[in-house]
C-alpha positions in Angstrom: -25.3 -35.1 3.4 -29.0 -34.9 4.4 -30.2 -34.3 7.9 -31.9 -37.7 7.7 -28.5 -39.4 7.7 -27.2 -37.4 10.7 -27.6 -38.7 14.2 -28.4 -36.3 17.1 -25.3 -35.8 19.2 -22.9 -37.0 16.5 -20.3 -34.5 15.2 -21.8 -34.2 11.8 -19.4 -31.5 10.6 -16.1 -30.2 11.9 -14.4 -26.9 10.9 -10.7 -25.9 11.2 -8.5 -23.2 9.7 -5.2 -21.4 10.1 -3.0 -24.2 11.1 -0.1 -22.8 9.0 1.4 -26.3 8.8 5.2 -26.2 8.2 8.2 -28.3 9.2 9.5 -25.6 11.5 6.4 -26.1 13.8 6.3 -29.9 14.4 4.0 -29.6 17.4 1.2 -28.2 15.2 1.6 -31.1 12.8 1.4 -33.5 15.7 -1.8 -31.8 17.0 -3.3 -31.9 13.5 -2.7 -35.6 13.0 -4.1 -36.3 16.5 -7.2 -34.3 15.6 -7.7 -36.2 12.4 -7.4 -39.6 14.1 -9.4 -38.9 17.2 -12.1 -36.6 15.9 -12.3 -36.0 12.2 -12.5 -39.7 11.3 -15.7 -39.9 13.5 -17.4 -37.0 11.7 -19.3 -37.0 8.5 -17.9 -33.8 7.1 -14.6 -32.0 7.6 -14.2 -28.4 6.4 -10.8 -26.9 6.0 -11.3 -23.2 5.8 -8.0 -21.9 4.6 -4.3 -21.6 5.6 -3.9 -25.2 6.4 -0.4 -24.7 5.0 1.9 -21.9 5.9 2.1 -21.4 2.1 1.5 -23.4 -1.1 3.6 -22.6 -4.1 1.7 -24.8 -6.5 0.6 -28.4 -6.9 4.0 -29.4 -8.4 5.3 -29.2 -4.8 3.0 -32.2 -3.9 5.9 -34.6 -3.6 7.7 -32.7 -0.8 8.0 -35.3 2.1 6.3 -32.9 4.5 3.4 -32.3 2.1 3.1 -36.0 1.5 2.5 -36.7 5.2 -0.3 -34.1 5.3 -1.9 -35.4 2.1 -1.7 -39.0 3.3 -3.4 -38.1 6.6 -6.2 -36.3 4.8 -6.6 -39.2 2.3 -7.0 -41.6 5.2 -9.8 -39.5 6.6 -11.5 -39.3 3.2 -11.1 -43.0 2.6 -12.8 -43.6 5.9 -15.9 -42.1 4.5 -15.6 -38.5 5.7 -16.5 -35.8 3.1 -13.5 -33.4 3.2 -14.0 -29.9 1.9 -11.4 -27.2 1.1 -11.8 -23.4 1.0 -8.6 -21.5 0.0 -6.9 -19.2 2.4 -4.6 -16.3 1.8 -1.6 -18.5 2.1 -2.7 -21.6 0.1 -5.0 -20.3 -2.6 -2.8 -22.0 -5.2 -4.0 -25.5 -4.1 -5.5 -27.1 -7.2 -7.0 -30.3 -8.7 -3.8 -32.4 -8.3 -3.6 -32.0 -4.5 -7.4 -32.3 -4.2 -7.4 -35.6 -6.0 -4.4 -37.0 -4.0 -5.9 -36.0 -0.6 -9.6 -36.8 -1.5 -10.7 -33.2 -1.1 -13.6 -31.3 -2.7 -12.6 -27.8 -3.6 -15.3 -25.2 -2.7 -15.8 -21.6 -3.9 -14.5 -18.9 -1.5 -18.0 -18.4 -0.1 -20.0 -21.5 0.3 -23.5 -22.0 1.6 -24.8 -25.3 3.0 -27.3 -26.7 5.4 -26.1 -28.8 8.4 -28.3 -30.0 11.2 -31.1 -27.7 10.1 -28.8 -24.7 10.1 -28.3 -22.6 7.0 -24.6 -21.9 7.1 -22.1 -19.9 5.2 -18.4 -20.8 5.4 -15.4 -18.8 4.2 -11.8 -18.0 5.0 -12.5 -14.4 6.0 -9.7 -12.4 4.3 -12.0 -11.0 1.7 -14.0 -9.3 4.4 -11.0 -7.3 5.8 -12.0 -4.5 3.5 -10.3 -1.7 5.4 -6.9 -3.2 4.7 -6.8 -1.6 1.3 -3.3 -2.6 0.5 -4.0 -6.3 1.1 -7.3 -6.1 -0.8 -5.4 -4.8 -3.8 -2.9 -7.6 -3.5 -5.6 -10.1 -3.1 -7.4 -8.9 -6.2 -4.2 -9.3 -8.2 -3.2 -12.8 -7.0 -6.7 -14.3 -7.3 -6.8 -13.5 -11.1 -6.4 -16.7 -13.2 -3.9 -15.0 -15.5 -1.6 -14.0 -12.6 -1.7 -17.5 -11.2 -1.0 -19.1 -14.6 2.0 -16.8 -15.0 3.2 -17.5 -11.5 3.0 -21.3 -11.5 4.9 -21.3 -14.8 8.0 -20.1 -13.0 10.4 -22.6 -11.6 9.3 -23.9 -8.2 12.5 -22.6 -6.4 11.9 -19.2 -7.8 8.2 -19.2 -6.6 9.3 -20.2 -3.1 11.8 -17.4 -3.0 9.2 -14.9 -4.1 6.7 -16.2 -1.5 9.4 -15.9 1.2 9.9 -12.2 0.2 6.1 -11.7 0.3 5.9 -13.2 3.8 8.7 -11.0 5.1 7.0 -7.9 3.7 3.7 -9.0 5.1 5.2 -9.3 8.6 6.7 -5.8 8.4 3.3 -4.4 7.2 1.4 -6.1 10.0 3.6 -4.2 12.5 2.3 -0.9 11.2 -1.4 -1.9 10.9 -4.0 -1.6 13.7 -6.0 -4.6 14.8 -9.1 -3.0 13.4 -7.7 -2.7 9.9 -6.7 -6.4 9.9 -10.1 -7.5 11.2 -13.3 -8.1 9.2 -15.5 -5.1 8.7 -19.1 -5.1 9.9 -20.4 -4.0 6.5 -18.6 -6.8 4.7 -20.1 -9.4 7.1 -23.5 -7.9 6.8 -23.2 -8.1 3.0 -22.3 -11.8 3.2 -25.3 -12.6 5.4 -27.6 -10.6 3.1 -26.4 -12.3 0.0 -26.5 -15.8 1.3 -29.6 -15.8 3.6 -27.5 -17.7 6.1 -28.1 -17.4 9.9 -24.7 -18.7 10.9 -21.2 -17.9 9.5 -18.0 -19.7 10.3 -14.6 -18.3 9.2 -11.0 -18.0 10.2 -8.1 -15.7 9.1 -8.2 -13.1 11.8 -6.8 -15.4 14.6 -9.4 -14.0 17.0 -11.6 -16.9 18.0 -15.0 -15.7 19.2 -18.7 -15.9 18.8 -20.4 -12.7 17.6 -24.1 -12.2 17.6 -25.6 -9.3 15.7 -29.3 -9.0 14.8 -29.8 -12.7 15.6 -27.1 -13.8 13.2 -24.2 -15.8 14.7 -20.6 -15.4 13.5 -18.1 -17.9 14.7 -14.4 -17.2 14.3 -12.0 -20.1 14.3 -8.6 -20.0 16.1 -5.2 -20.3 14.6 -3.2 -23.3 15.8 0.0 -23.0 17.9 0.3 -25.7 20.5 3.7 -24.4 21.7 2.3 -21.0 22.5 1.6 -19.9 26.1 -1.3 -20.6 26.5 -1.6 -23.1 23.6 -3.8 -21.9 20.7 -6.0 -24.0 18.5 -9.2 -25.9 18.2 -12.3 -26.4 16.1 -16.0 -25.9 15.7 -18.5 -28.8 15.6 -22.1 -29.1 14.5 -24.1 -32.1 15.6 -27.3 -33.7 14.1 -29.5 -31.4 16.1 -27.8 -28.3 14.7 -26.0 -27.6 18.0 -22.8 -25.7 17.5 -19.9 -26.1 19.9 -16.4 -24.6 20.1 -13.6 -27.0 21.1 -10.1 -26.4 22.5 -7.1 -28.4 21.3 -7.7 -31.0 24.0 -11.2 -31.6 22.7 -12.9 -29.8 25.7 -15.9 -27.6 24.9 -15.3 -23.9 25.2 -18.3 -22.2 27.0 -20.5 -20.1 24.8 
């Protein structure tokens, strides 16, 4: 959408990631539905930057009642005239055309450059920039191959879910042995994205370390994960208005000081 169609002060674009929606965490789902109704429907664009779901085994799981609630809520936002964009995370990279059509989403490449409010912006999930986590990067390279994905989704759904449960358990064990530095993005990987895209602003998730980093005049915003039941509650979003002003918001909608 062009800047001419954006009004100053209006939330032109909203960005969220890492909700890890699942039936076992109903408070997160409630917070998500509230965000869509109170905030997303008033925006012009909504960017979902990965790991909206705790996992996605394939689009043939679209009729699951929990998934249907999420899809219907997103479709309602899309039908209200909001452009809804999706970038795959490390948990839901198997989302495909069937879910996109049902929810009214536009699937984006894993690194996407756009201009909003006069800001040249690059958005991504962030896992591809955790280059010091060699074991994960090897796994990521394997599961992002079309041939691997075709073979995997050809398995029965129940078998896929069992495999994913095993992968998640192994991932939890591995994380206990890894330093925070290894699981974070690396400065060189971030520099490479800025250099390749010519962007001045980056927004990503994945690391669950919400912050604003400024290096050499480039701003990198990290989105929070969502866990309303945590102490203190976690979650929130980033907004860009028609003037290009960027603000970080807590779950209650309040602005987080820069």
